[in-house]
C-alpha positions as CSV (number, residue, x, y, z in Angstrom):
1,X,49.0,-57.6,-11.1
2,X,50.9,-58.0,-7.8
3,X,50.0,-60.7,-5.3
4,X,48.4,-60.0,-2.0
5,X,51.6,-60.8,-0.2
6,X,53.6,-58.4,-2.4
7,X,51.0,-55.7,-1.9
8,X,51.3,-56.1,1.9
9,X,55.1,-55.8,1.6
10,X,54.8,-52.6,-0.5
11,X,52.5,-51.0,2.1
12,X,54.9,-52.1,4.9
13,X,57.9,-50.5,3.1
14,X,56.0,-47.3,2.5
15,X,54.8,-47.2,6.1
16,X,58.2,-47.8,7.5
17,X,59.8,-45.2,5.4
18,X,57.2,-42.5,5.1
19,X,58.1,-40.8,8.4
20,X,61.7,-40.4,7.1
21,X,60.4,-38.8,3.9
22,X,58.1,-36.5,5.9
23,X,61.0,-35.0,7.8
24,X,62.5,-33.5,4.6
25,X,60.3,-31.0,2.9
26,X,62.7,-31.2,-0.1
27,X,61.3,-34.7,-0.7
28,X,58.1,-33.2,-2.0
29,X,57.5,-31.8,-5.5
30,X,54.4,-29.8,-6.2
31,X,52.0,-31.4,-8.6
32,X,50.3,-29.3,-11.2
33,X,47.6,-27.2,-9.6
34,X,44.8,-29.3,-11.1
35,X,46.0,-32.2,-9.0
36,X,45.8,-30.5,-5.6
37,X,48.7,-32.2,-4.1
38,X,52.3,-33.3,-3.8
39,X,54.4,-36.2,-5.0
40,X,57.2,-37.6,-2.9
41,X,59.7,-40.3,-3.7
42,X,61.6,-42.4,-1.2
43,X,63.6,-45.6,-1.0
44,X,64.8,-48.4,1.2
45,X,67.5,-50.9,0.7
46,X,65.3,-53.0,-1.7
47,X,63.7,-50.5,-3.9
48,X,62.0,-47.2,-4.6
49,X,58.5,-46.0,-3.9
50,X,56.4,-42.9,-4.7
51,X,53.6,-41.4,-2.7
52,X,51.0,-38.9,-4.0
53,X,49.4,-36.7,-1.3
54,X,46.3,-35.0,-2.6
55,X,43.4,-33.1,-1.0
56,X,40.3,-31.4,-2.4
57,X,37.0,-30.3,-0.9
58,X,35.5,-32.2,-3.8
59,X,35.8,-35.9,-3.6
60,X,35.5,-36.2,-7.4
61,X,38.9,-34.4,-7.7
62,X,40.6,-37.2,-5.8
63,X,38.7,-39.9,-7.7
64,X,39.7,-38.3,-11.0
65,X,43.3,-38.3,-10.0
66,X,43.2,-42.0,-9.1
67,X,41.5,-42.7,-12.4
68,X,44.2,-40.7,-14.3
69,X,46.9,-42.7,-12.5
70,X,45.2,-46.0,-13.3
71,X,45.0,-45.1,-17.0
72,X,48.7,-44.0,-17.0
73,X,49.7,-47.3,-15.3
74,X,47.7,-49.4,-17.7
75,X,49.1,-47.6,-20.7
76,X,52.7,-48.0,-19.5
77,X,52.2,-51.6,-18.5
78,X,51.0,-52.5,-22.0
79,X,54.0,-50.6,-23.6
80,X,56.4,-52.7,-21.4
81,X,54.9,-56.0,-22.7
82,X,55.4,-55.1,-26.3
């Protein structure tokens, strides 16, 4: 789990660099249709970040995507600690 200060830094980096990412449509890769969105990757001088942009008329779709990401992150986190 990252600290509150680190979480703030992550959001600051994303915020400062997201405008640059948005200027290049080639930054965006279409997610599978079931995810209703796009994935973009960007970077600054210190690291890399990814952003998922999703939209659906059903709020459950967005909630399900977040749940799938959380499950993926937990699975990969436990594999790294092995």
